[in-house]
C-alpha angles and dihedrals in degrees: 000000000000089000091056090054092051090051092050091049093052090046091050091049092049092050091048090049093051098042098038091226134101116251095206116045135175088260098056099028094083092046089055092050092049090055090050092051089050093051090049092051092055093045101254124132 
């Protein structure tokens, strides 16, 4: 699982580098965290 996170991180950084924009912003960060909390509550990973 850790390897998948590393691959995703590299892909995110590459996309940010090419586009010149951040993928995760202050505006959408909390939305992403809320989704993660909901999945945890219903037992999904």
